[in-house]
N, C-alpha and C positions, 0 to 999 in steps of 0.2 A: 503495499500502501503504501501513497503516494502522500508526503506533506508540504501543507503549502500554511505561511504564517500571513495572513493581511493589515496591514497598519495603517492606524490614523491616531490621528492625536487624540481625540478625547474617545475613543472606541463605544460608541453608544449611537451613532447611524450608518455610515456606508460601510465600515469596516464590519460591523455586525450583520446587516444584511448580507455583505460578501460571503462571507462564515457560511450562513446559513442554505446559499444558494449553491456555496459552491459544494460545499457536503452533502446537496439532496441531488445537485447535477452531476457529482464526479459518481453514483451509484456504488458505493463500497470501495471504489479504488481509489480517493481522496479521503485524509482527514486533514481537515482543515480548523485552524483557530486562527482569532483574531487578538491583537492587543496597542496598546497606545503609548502616546510617548508621557500623556498626562492623562489617565484617564477620569472621567468623568464622575466613575462611580454606579453608573445605571445603564441602561440599555433605555434610549428613546421609545415614550410609551406607543408614538405614531409608528418607528419603525417598526415595534412587536405586531402593530394593527395590520399595517399594509403588507407584511411576509405571511401573516395568519390568512388573508385574503388569495394568496395560494398555497395554500398550506403544508405552508410552512412553519412551525413554532420555533421560535428565538427566545419566548417568556421565561427560559430559567437561565438563559445566556448572562455571564458577567462582563462587568468591561475590567478588564484586568492592563497590570503594566506589563511594558516588551519583557522587561527582568528576570521575568515569569518564564520565559522562555529562551533565554542568552545561553541556558546550556542543548537545548538540544538541535539538531539538527533538520532540515528541511530541503524542499528538495525545490521550493518556491516562495518567493519573498516578493508581496505586492506592498504596493504604497498608494492608498488611494485618494489622498490630498498630498499638496504640496507642500504643507505645514509638517507633515508627518517623513516627507521625501529629504526635508530640511534639517530635521529636529532628531530622527532615529536613527541609531548605529545600524552601521553595515553588520550582517551577521556571515561571513566570512564562509560561514560553512553551506550558503546557498550558493547551489551554482548559477541558478537562474534570479535574476530579480529585476522585477518590472515595476512600474510608474504608470498606474490607472487613475487620473483625475477625475474625481467628480463633483459635483456641485454638493455643498452641506447642507442637504433639507434641514437641518435644526434650525437653520437661518433663514427658512420661509419665511413671508409675511402673509397678511390676508385671514379671510377667514379660516376655520375650522377643514372647511372643504377645500378650499387652496393649499394651504397648506399640506392637507392628505394626499392633492394630485402631487405637489412637488415631491416628497417621499416616493411616490409611484412612479412617477417619471425616474427618477434616479434607479430605485429600485429595479425598473425595466431596463436604463440602461448598463449598469452592474451585471443582472443576467445574461445579456449580449455578451458581454466582454468576459465573462467566463465562457459562455459555451462556445464563443469563438476560440479561444486559448485551448479550451479542450478539443476541440473540431482539428485544430493543426498540430 
């Protein structure tokens, strides 16, 4: 089984959705974790909601610090925000490192439904990127 680590600064939205999606899409061939350089300490409730819409449950996920994974080996490390790319340490044991920047849905403005639409858009963009990676 291959292992991947998805990094974001707060580890509350994008990286959490990517972890859930990749574990689902990897169909048992991948074990994916997510972490942050400055974890928020929670998984954003709207990220949990939009993932439930596609039958992926991330409600029990935890916001974790990258240091928890500093001694693990990963096949792939992916940063999903520009700040994480700059602030997260490189993991020399990872032979493949990618930067896939996505908008941070936590900063979406407007009504609850407008913010939910941003979370859905980002979720779907993350899914497309992971599907493309897995197909390649």
